[in-house]
Biopython code that builds the backbone (N, CA, C, O; Angstrom):
import numpy as np
from Bio.PDB.StructureBuilder import StructureBuilder

atoms = [
    (1, "MET", "N", (-12.055, -91.384, -193.406)),
    (1, "MET", "CA", (-12.851, -90.920, -192.922)),
    (1, "MET", "C", (-12.003, -90.067, -191.834)),
    (1, "MET", "O", (-10.831, -90.292, -191.533)),
    (2, "ASN", "N", (-13.065, -88.750, -191.152)),
    (2, "ASN", "CA", (-12.013, -87.899, -190.429)),
    (2, "ASN", "C", (-12.215, -88.266, -188.917)),
    (2, "ASN", "O", (-11.435, -87.762, -188.109)),
    (3, "ASP", "N", (-13.241, -89.138, -188.456)),
    (3, "ASP", "CA", (-13.189, -89.705, -186.958)),
    (3, "ASP", "C", (-14.254, -90.675, -187.395)),
    (3, "ASP", "O", (-15.421, -90.562, -187.771)),
    (4, "ILE", "N", (-13.247, -91.868, -187.168)),
    (4, "ILE", "CA", (-13.978, -93.487, -186.943)),
    (4, "ILE", "C", (-14.988, -93.299, -186.369)),
    (4, "ILE", "O", (-16.002, -93.301, -187.067)),
    (5, "ASN", "N", (-15.115, -93.101, -185.126)),
    (5, "ASN", "CA", (-16.423, -92.918, -184.090)),
    (5, "ASN", "C", (-17.589, -92.363, -184.383)),
    (5, "ASN", "O", (-18.667, -92.557, -183.821)),
    (6, "LYS", "N", (-17.250, -91.385, -185.641)),
    (6, "LYS", "CA", (-18.837, -91.103, -185.959)),
    (6, "LYS", "C", (-18.917, -91.595, -186.999)),
    (6, "LYS", "O", (-19.728, -90.854, -187.554)),
    (7, "THR", "N", (-18.461, -92.884, -188.204)),
    (7, "THR", "CA", (-18.581, -93.353, -188.961)),
    (7, "THR", "C", (-20.453, -93.856, -189.160)),
    (7, "THR", "O", (-21.047, -93.862, -188.082)),
    (8, "LYS", "N", (-21.065, -94.131, -190.040)),
    (8, "LYS", "CA", (-22.432, -94.181, -189.876)),
    (8, "LYS", "C", (-22.644, -95.746, -191.216)),
    (8, "LYS", "O", (-21.677, -95.942, -191.952)),
    (9, "GLY", "N", (-23.641, -96.492, -191.341)),
    (9, "GLY", "CA", (-23.893, -97.326, -192.315)),
    (9, "GLY", "C", (-22.851, -98.152, -192.441)),
    (9, "GLY", "O", (-22.158, -98.533, -191.497)),
    (10, "LEU", "N", (-22.639, -98.586, -194.084)),
    (10, "LEU", "CA", (-21.009, -99.404, -194.500)),
    (10, "LEU", "C", (-20.155, -99.069, -193.585)),
    (10, "LEU", "O", (-19.775, -99.799, -192.670)),
    (11, "TRP", "N", (-19.768, -97.785, -193.825)),
    (11, "TRP", "CA", (-17.839, -97.862, -193.196)),
    (11, "TRP", "C", (-18.269, -97.947, -191.794)),
    (11, "TRP", "O", (-17.272, -98.468, -191.292)),
    (12, "ALA", "N", (-19.422, -97.708, -190.473)),
    (12, "ALA", "CA", (-19.109, -98.410, -189.294)),
    (12, "ALA", "C", (-19.171, -99.862, -189.782)),
    (12, "ALA", "O", (-18.070, -100.412, -189.786)),
    (13, "LYS", "N", (-20.324, -100.699, -190.241)),
    (13, "LYS", "CA", (-20.156, -101.666, -190.205)),
    (13, "LYS", "C", (-18.516, -102.185, -190.224)),
    (13, "LYS", "O", (-18.157, -102.907, -189.294)),
    (14, "LEU", "N", (-17.463, -101.788, -191.357)),
    (14, "LEU", "CA", (-16.087, -102.231, -191.389)),
    (14, "LEU", "C", (-15.122, -101.592, -190.690)),
    (14, "LEU", "O", (-13.943, -101.871, -190.903)),
    (15, "VAL", "N", (-15.507, -100.587, -189.701)),
    (15, "VAL", "CA", (-14.306, -100.151, -188.851)),
    (15, "VAL", "C", (-15.183, -101.299, -187.799)),
    (15, "VAL", "O", (-14.435, -101.939, -187.060)),
    (16, "ASN", "N", (-16.636, -101.597, -187.676)),
    (16, "ASN", "CA", (-16.563, -102.326, -186.378)),
    (16, "ASN", "C", (-16.269, -103.573, -186.825)),
    (16, "ASN", "O", (-16.390, -104.480, -186.002)),
    (17, "ALA", "N", (-15.919, -103.842, -187.907)),
    (17, "ALA", "CA", (-15.268, -105.410, -188.268)),
    (17, "ALA", "C", (-13.960, -105.311, -188.266)),
    (17, "ALA", "O", (-13.319, -106.288, -188.653)),
    (18, "THR", "N", (-13.545, -104.597, -188.007)),
    (18, "THR", "CA", (-12.071, -104.430, -187.893)),
    (18, "THR", "C", (-10.681, -104.506, -186.359)),
    (18, "THR", "O", (-9.813, -103.648, -186.201)),
    (19, "PRO", "N", (-10.825, -105.442, -185.686)),
    (19, "PRO", "CA", (-10.211, -105.217, -184.430)),
    (19, "PRO", "C", (-9.167, -103.712, -184.598)),
    (19, "PRO", "O", (-8.516, -103.217, -185.518)),
    (20, "ALA", "N", (-9.439, -103.363, -183.195)),
    (20, "ALA", "CA", (-8.692, -102.367, -182.943)),
    (20, "ALA", "C", (-7.165, -101.875, -183.302)),
    (20, "ALA", "O", (-6.697, -100.774, -183.592)),
    (21, "SER", "N", (-6.600, -103.187, -183.152)),
    (21, "SER", "CA", (-5.349, -103.462, -183.152)),
    (21, "SER", "C", (-5.218, -103.146, -184.513)),
    (21, "SER", "O", (-4.416, -102.212, -184.517)),
    (22, "LYS", "N", (-5.511, -103.361, -185.550)),
    (22, "LYS", "CA", (-5.309, -103.313, -187.025)),
    (22, "LYS", "C", (-6.156, -102.164, -187.307)),
    (22, "LYS", "O", (-6.878, -102.181, -186.309)),
    (23, "ARG", "N", (-6.513, -101.256, -187.953)),
    (23, "ARG", "CA", (-6.610, -100.005, -187.484)),
    (23, "ARG", "C", (-5.754, -98.966, -187.525)),
    (23, "ARG", "O", (-5.757, -98.357, -186.455)),
    (24, "GLU", "N", (-4.917, -98.457, -188.450)),
    (24, "GLU", "CA", (-4.128, -97.602, -188.713)),
    (24, "GLU", "C", (-4.511, -96.448, -188.919)),
    (24, "GLU", "O", (-3.658, -95.574, -188.764)),
    (25, "ILE", "N", (-6.211, -95.932, -189.427)),
    (25, "ILE", "CA", (-6.721, -94.973, -189.482)),
    (25, "ILE", "C", (-7.629, -94.380, -188.181)),
    (25, "ILE", "O", (-8.692, -95.001, -188.154)),
    (26, "GLU", "N", (-7.592, -93.901, -187.660)),
    (26, "GLU", "CA", (-8.656, -93.393, -185.881)),
    (26, "GLU", "C", (-8.909, -91.766, -186.269)),
    (26, "GLU", "O", (-9.482, -91.039, -185.457)),
    (27, "GLY", "N", (-8.471, -91.285, -187.481)),
    (27, "GLY", "CA", (-9.024, -89.863, -187.348)),
    (27, "GLY", "C", (-7.922, -88.689, -188.353)),
    (27, "GLY", "O", (-6.780, -88.630, -188.809)),
    (28, "ILE", "N", (-8.713, -88.195, -188.308)),
    (28, "ILE", "CA", (-8.130, -87.121, -189.632)),
    (28, "ILE", "C", (-6.620, -86.827, -189.560)),
    (28, "ILE", "O", (-5.810, -86.747, -190.484)),
    (29, "ASN", "N", (-6.468, -86.706, -188.421)),
    (29, "ASN", "CA", (-4.838, -86.578, -188.358)),
    (29, "ASN", "C", (-3.385, -87.391, -189.014)),
    (29, "ASN", "O", (-2.244, -87.123, -189.391)),
    (30, "ASP", "N", (-4.494, -88.774, -188.820)),
    (30, "ASP", "CA", (-3.387, -89.829, -189.730)),
    (30, "ASP", "C", (-3.007, -90.321, -190.960)),
    (30, "ASP", "O", (-2.179, -91.166, -191.302)),
    (31, "TYR", "N", (-3.962, -89.454, -191.692)),
    (31, "TYR", "CA", (-3.863, -89.843, -193.032)),
    (31, "TYR", "C", (-2.575, -88.179, -193.374)),
    (31, "TYR", "O", (-2.313, -87.793, -194.513)),
    (32, "LEU", "N", (-2.071, -87.588, -192.224)),
    (32, "LEU", "CA", (-1.096, -86.500, -192.769)),
    (32, "LEU", "C", (-0.068, -87.669, -193.905)),
    (32, "LEU", "O", (-0.027, -87.593, -195.133)),
    (33, "PRO", "N", (0.749, -88.789, -192.934)),
    (33, "PRO", "CA", (1.790, -88.757, -194.214)),
    (33, "PRO", "C", (1.225, -89.371, -195.041)),
    (33, "PRO", "O", (2.008, -89.306, -195.989)),
    (34, "ILE", "N", (0.185, -90.078, -195.434)),
    (34, "ILE", "CA", (-0.253, -90.599, -196.822)),
    (34, "ILE", "C", (-0.215, -89.488, -197.439)),
    (34, "ILE", "O", (0.530, -89.489, -198.419)),
    (35, "LEU", "N", (-1.013, -88.077, -197.107)),
    (35, "LEU", "CA", (-1.045, -86.749, -197.852)),
    (35, "LEU", "C", (-0.007, -86.332, -198.110)),
    (35, "LEU", "O", (0.291, -85.912, -199.228)),
    (36, "ARG", "N", (0.950, -86.370, -196.877)),
    (36, "ARG", "CA", (2.427, -86.194, -197.775)),
    (36, "ARG", "C", (3.438, -87.075, -198.636)),
    (36, "ARG", "O", (4.573, -86.753, -198.990)),
    (37, "GLU", "N", (2.974, -87.884, -198.808)),
    (37, "GLU", "CA", (3.247, -88.945, -199.937)),
    (37, "GLU", "C", (2.925, -88.622, -201.713)),
    (37, "GLU", "O", (3.560, -88.751, -202.760)),
    (38, "LEU", "N", (2.052, -88.312, -201.455)),
    (38, "LEU", "CA", (0.852, -87.945, -202.115)),
    (38, "LEU", "C", (1.837, -86.669, -202.599)),
    (38, "LEU", "O", (2.858, -86.714, -203.286)),
    (39, "PHE", "N", (1.150, -85.504, -201.984)),
    (39, "PHE", "CA", (1.774, -84.286, -202.601)),
    (39, "PHE", "C", (3.466, -84.272, -203.114)),
    (39, "PHE", "O", (3.785, -83.567, -204.072)),
    (40, "ASN", "N", (4.427, -85.058, -202.431)),
    (40, "ASN", "CA", (5.707, -84.823, -202.847)),
    (40, "ASN", "C", (5.604, -85.656, -204.398)),
    (40, "ASN", "O", (6.104, -85.240, -205.443)),
    (41, "THR", "N", (4.842, -86.896, -204.236)),
    (41, "THR", "CA", (5.069, -87.746, -205.930)),
    (41, "THR", "C", (4.560, -87.430, -206.922)),
    (41, "THR", "O", (4.992, -87.856, -207.993)),
    (42, "TYR", "N", (3.210, -86.366, -206.836)),
    (42, "TYR", "CA", (2.424, -86.076, -207.876)),
    (42, "TYR", "C", (2.448, -84.530, -207.738)),
    (42, "TYR", "O", (2.287, -83.823, -206.743)),
    (43, "GLU", "N", (2.785, -84.112, -209.486)),
    (43, "GLU", "CA", (2.322, -82.840, -209.354)),
    (43, "GLU", "C", (0.833, -82.475, -208.963)),
    (43, "GLU", "O", (0.569, -81.803, -207.966)),
    (44, "TYR", "N", (-0.079, -82.958, -209.800)),
    (44, "TYR", "CA", (-1.910, -82.869, -209.041)),
    (44, "TYR", "C", (-2.216, -84.320, -208.118)),
    (44, "TYR", "O", (-1.699, -85.434, -208.029)),
    (45, "VAL", "N", (-3.305, -83.638, -207.539)),
    (45, "VAL", "CA", (-3.456, -84.622, -206.111)),
    (45, "VAL", "C", (-5.570, -84.604, -206.115)),
    (45, "VAL", "O", (-5.729, -83.756, -205.236)),
    (46, "TRP", "N", (-6.497, -84.864, -206.394)),
    (46, "TRP", "CA", (-7.246, -84.555, -206.499)),
    (46, "TRP", "C", (-8.083, -85.572, -205.146)),
    (46, "TRP", "O", (-7.881, -86.769, -204.942)),
    (47, "ILE", "N", (-9.061, -84.634, -204.348)),
    (47, "ILE", "CA", (-8.675, -85.384, -203.244)),
    (47, "ILE", "C", (-10.545, -85.085, -202.810)),
    (47, "ILE", "O", (-11.280, -84.098, -202.778)),
    (48, "TYR", "N", (-10.735, -86.960, -202.461)),
    (48, "TYR", "CA", (-12.309, -87.209, -202.865)),
    (48, "TYR", "C", (-12.455, -87.694, -201.333)),
    (48, "TYR", "O", (-11.876, -88.711, -200.951)),
    (49, "TRP", "N", (-13.259, -86.915, -200.477)),
    (49, "TRP", "CA", (-13.144, -87.355, -199.199)),
    (49, "TRP", "C", (-14.214, -88.061, -198.780)),
    (49, "TRP", "O", (-15.220, -87.497, -198.350)),
    (50, "ASP", "N", (-14.094, -89.390, -198.869)),
    (50, "ASP", "CA", (-16.014, -89.960, -199.069)),
    (50, "ASP", "C", (-15.314, -90.663, -197.830)),
    (50, "ASP", "O", (-14.139, -90.984, -197.652)),
    (51, "GLY", "N", (-16.834, -90.835, -196.762)),
    (51, "GLY", "CA", (-17.137, -91.529, -195.691)),
    (51, "GLY", "C", (-16.810, -91.075, -194.309)),
    (51, "GLY", "O", (-16.701, -91.637, -193.219)),
    (52, "GLY", "N", (-16.633, -89.250, -194.968)),
    (52, "GLY", "CA", (-16.557, -88.709, -193.480)),
    (52, "GLY", "C", (-17.161, -87.741, -192.788)),
    (52, "GLY", "O", (-17.065, -86.606, -193.255)),
    (53, "ASN", "N", (-17.719, -87.879, -191.862)),
    (53, "ASN", "CA", (-18.383, -87.568, -191.290)),
    (53, "ASN", "C", (-18.110, -86.001, -190.589)),
    (53, "ASN", "O", (-17.197, -85.979, -189.764)),
    (54, "PRO", "N", (-19.020, -84.339, -190.921)),
    (54, "PRO", "CA", (-19.404, -84.597, -192.417)),
    (54, "PRO", "C", (-18.198, -85.090, -193.768)),
    (54, "PRO", "O", (-17.027, -85.333, -193.477)),
    (55, "TRP", "N", (-18.747, -85.182, -195.315)),
    (55, "TRP", "CA", (-18.225, -85.226, -195.629)),
    (55, "TRP", "C", (-17.172, -84.259, -196.777)),
    (55, "TRP", "O", (-17.541, -83.638, -197.774)),
    (56, "TYR", "N", (-16.151, -84.367, -196.367)),
    (56, "TYR", "CA", (-15.337, -82.932, -196.676)),
    (56, "TYR", "C", (-15.975, -82.456, -198.768)),
    (56, "TYR", "O", (-16.058, -83.069, -199.832)),
    (57, "ASN", "N", (-16.319, -80.692, -198.131)),
    (57, "ASN", "CA", (-16.634, -80.532, -199.196)),
    (57, "ASN", "C", (-15.474, -78.800, -198.975)),
    (57, "ASN", "O", (-15.588, -78.155, -197.933)),
    (58, "ASP", "N", (-14.877, -78.517, -199.656)),
    (58, "ASP", "CA", (-14.149, -77.531, -199.696)),
    (58, "ASP", "C", (-14.355, -76.339, -200.107)),
    (58, "ASP", "O", (-13.485, -75.494, -200.316)),
    (59, "PHE", "N", (-16.209, -76.147, -200.318)),
    (59, "PHE", "CA", (-16.434, -74.860, -200.100)),
    (59, "PHE", "C", (-17.571, -74.631, -199.051)),
    (59, "PHE", "O", (-18.137, -73.538, -199.038)),
    (60, "ASP", "N", (-17.937, -75.638, -198.149)),
    (60, "ASP", "CA", (-18.969, -74.961, -197.206)),
    (60, "ASP", "C", (-17.759, -74.644, -196.123)),
    (60, "ASP", "O", (-17.066, -75.540, -195.642)),
    (61, "PRO", "N", (-17.650, -73.651, -195.900)),
    (61, "PRO", "CA", (-16.241, -73.036, -194.320)),
    (61, "PRO", "C", (-16.127, -74.164, -193.029)),
    (61, "PRO", "O", (-15.101, -74.590, -192.499)),
    (62, "LYS", "N", (-17.381, -74.449, -192.758)),
    (62, "LYS", "CA", (-17.521, -75.060, -191.815)),
    (62, "LYS", "C", (-16.652, -76.644, -191.561)),
    (62, "LYS", "O", (-15.805, -77.003, -190.743)),
    (63, "ILE", "N", (-17.578, -77.552, -193.081)),
    (63, "ILE", "CA", (-16.946, -78.326, -192.755)),
    (63, "ILE", "C", (-15.459, -78.442, -193.086)),
    (63, "ILE", "O", (-14.822, -79.242, -192.400)),
    (64, "SER", "N", (-14.577, -77.510, -194.385)),
    (64, "SER", "CA", (-13.449, -77.339, -195.428)),
    (64, "SER", "C", (-12.561, -76.807, -193.616)),
    (64, "SER", "O", (-11.339, -76.855, -193.753)),
    (65, "GLU", "N", (-12.914, -76.445, -192.403)),
    (65, "GLU", "CA", (-12.354, -76.455, -191.611)),
    (65, "GLU", "C", (-11.505, -77.088, -190.673)),
    (65, "GLU", "O", (-10.600, -76.789, -189.894)),
    (66, "ILE", "N", (-12.217, -78.188, -191.088)),
    (66, "ILE", "CA", (-12.087, -80.137, -189.738)),
    (66, "ILE", "C", (-10.885, -80.316, -191.497)),
    (66, "ILE", "O", (-10.063, -81.230, -191.428)),
    (67, "TYR", "N", (-10.887, -79.868, -192.217)),
    (67, "TYR", "CA", (-10.132, -80.868, -193.395)),
    (67, "TYR", "C", (-8.930, -79.548, -193.742)),
    (67, "TYR", "O", (-7.819, -80.052, -193.579)),
    (68, "ARG", "N", (-8.860, -78.810, -193.948)),
    (68, "ARG", "CA", (-7.520, -78.160, -194.643)),
    (68, "ARG", "C", (-6.451, -78.003, -193.457)),
    (68, "ARG", "O", (-5.279, -78.334, -193.642)),
    (69, "PRO", "N", (-6.806, -77.591, -192.479)),
    (69, "PRO", "CA", (-5.123, -78.168, -191.589)),
    (69, "PRO", "C", (-4.316, -78.612, -191.872)),
    (69, "PRO", "O", (-3.167, -78.227, -192.087)),
    (70, "VAL", "N", (-5.224, -80.306, -191.960)),
    (70, "VAL", "CA", (-4.095, -81.660, -192.733)),
    (70, "VAL", "C", (-3.939, -81.195, -193.683)),
    (70, "VAL", "O", (-2.748, -80.927, -193.834)),
    (71, "ILE", "N", (-4.639, -80.875, -194.631)),
    (71, "ILE", "CA", (-4.029, -81.156, -196.152)),
    (71, "ILE", "C", (-3.024, -80.218, -196.723)),
    (71, "ILE", "O", (-2.296, -80.264, -197.714)),
    (72, "LYS", "N", (-3.342, -78.834, -195.202)),
    (72, "LYS", "CA", (-1.871, -77.813, -195.499)),
    (72, "LYS", "C", (-0.508, -78.303, -194.943)),
    (72, "LYS", "O", (0.659, -78.412, -195.319)),
    (73, "ALA", "N", (-1.094, -78.485, -194.103)),
    (73, "ALA", "CA", (0.252, -79.403, -192.999)),
    (73, "ALA", "C", (0.895, -80.414, -193.837)),
    (73, "ALA", "O", (2.062, -80.590, -193.487)),
    (74, "ALA", "N", (0.491, -81.213, -194.929)),
    (74, "ALA", "CA", (0.992, -81.955, -195.682)),
    (74, "ALA", "C", (1.302, -81.567, -196.906)),
    (74, "ALA", "O", (1.827, -82.368, -197.679)),
    (75, "LEU", "N", (1.051, -80.395, -197.242)),
    (75, "LEU", "CA", (1.521, -79.831, -198.630)),
    (75, "LEU", "C", (3.394, -79.624, -198.384)),
    (75, "LEU", "O", (3.816, -79.479, -197.236)),
    (76, "PRO", "N", (4.537, -79.638, -199.798)),
    (76, "PRO", "CA", (5.569, -78.986, -199.267)),
    (76, "PRO", "C", (5.685, -78.050, -199.225)),
    (76, "PRO", "O", (4.793, -77.253, -199.517)),
    (77, "GLU", "N", (7.084, -77.663, -198.760)),
    (77, "GLU", "CA", (7.231, -76.469, -198.196)),
    (77, "GLU", "C", (7.146, -75.358, -199.712)),
    (77, "GLU", "O", (6.803, -74.182, -199.836)),
    (78, "GLU", "N", (7.546, -76.207, -200.522)),
    (78, "GLU", "CA", (8.100, -75.393, -201.460)),
    (78, "GLU", "C", (7.167, -74.607, -202.033)),
    (78, "GLU", "O", (7.340, -73.443, -202.393)),
    (79, "TYR", "N", (5.682, -75.561, -202.160)),
    (79, "TYR", "CA", (4.671, -74.972, -202.264)),
    (79, "TYR", "C", (3.689, -74.444, -201.192)),
    (79, "TYR", "O", (2.522, -74.225, -201.517)),
    (80, "LYS", "N", (3.963, -74.306, -200.378)),
    (80, "LYS", "CA", (3.176, -73.556, -199.696)),
    (80, "LYS", "C", (4.050, -72.104, -200.256)),
    (80, "LYS", "O", (3.645, -71.183, -200.965)),
    (81, "LYS", "N", (5.409, -72.338, -199.614)),
    (81, "LYS", "CA", (5.995, -70.192, -199.843)),
    (81, "LYS", "C", (5.075, -69.590, -201.373)),
    (81, "LYS", "O", (4.669, -68.434, -201.491)),
    (82, "ALA", "N", (4.908, -70.638, -202.375)),
    (82, "ALA", "CA", (4.595, -70.477, -203.289)),
    (82, "ALA", "C", (3.222, -69.405, -203.578)),
    (82, "ALA", "O", (3.077, -68.308, -204.117)),
    (83, "HIS", "N", (2.192, -70.560, -202.783)),
    (83, "HIS", "CA", (1.275, -70.026, -202.146)),
    (83, "HIS", "C", (0.905, -68.815, -201.439)),
    (83, "HIS", "O", (1.712, -68.143, -200.795)),
    (84, "THR", "N", (-0.657, -68.474, -201.603)),
    (84, "THR", "CA", (-1.023, -68.260, -200.092)),
    (84, "THR", "C", (-2.106, -68.765, -199.638)),
    (84, "THR", "O", (-2.889, -68.917, -200.576)),
    (85, "PHE", "N", (-2.584, -69.137, -198.561)),
    (85, "PHE", "CA", (-3.846, -69.776, -198.154)),
    (85, "PHE", "C", (-4.789, -68.848, -196.771)),
    (85, "PHE", "O", (-4.393, -68.096, -195.881)),
    (86, "LYS", "N", (-5.666, -69.173, -197.015)),
    (86, "LYS", "CA", (-6.606, -68.097, -195.995)),
    (86, "LYS", "C", (-6.299, -69.489, -194.764)),
    (86, "LYS", "O", (-6.748, -69.412, -193.621)),
]
sb = StructureBuilder()
sb.init_structure("model")
sb.init_model(0)
sb.init_chain("A")
sb.init_seg("    ")
for serial, (resi, resn, name, xyz) in enumerate(atoms, 1):
    if name == "N":
        sb.init_residue(resn, " ", resi, " ")
    sb.init_atom(name, np.array(xyz, "f"), 0.0, 1.0, " ", f" {name:<3s}", serial, name[0])
structure = sb.get_structure()
């Protein structure tokens, strides 16, 4: 979820059933350590970010601007040096 305060449906029920003290993810920036670990461990990482509001869609500029900064920040420095980003 990019912001647990915007969850709906079953995701909202799950969030509301979890005490605030037990929540490890409150917003998109909380994924940074998880993404860093994935990007530093695996050559290829497929991101399916379901449950966000809006859901992750890399082809929609308005939506992707929410997610891309966190993804870019999580990428290894060597990768960022070798690739160009918008």
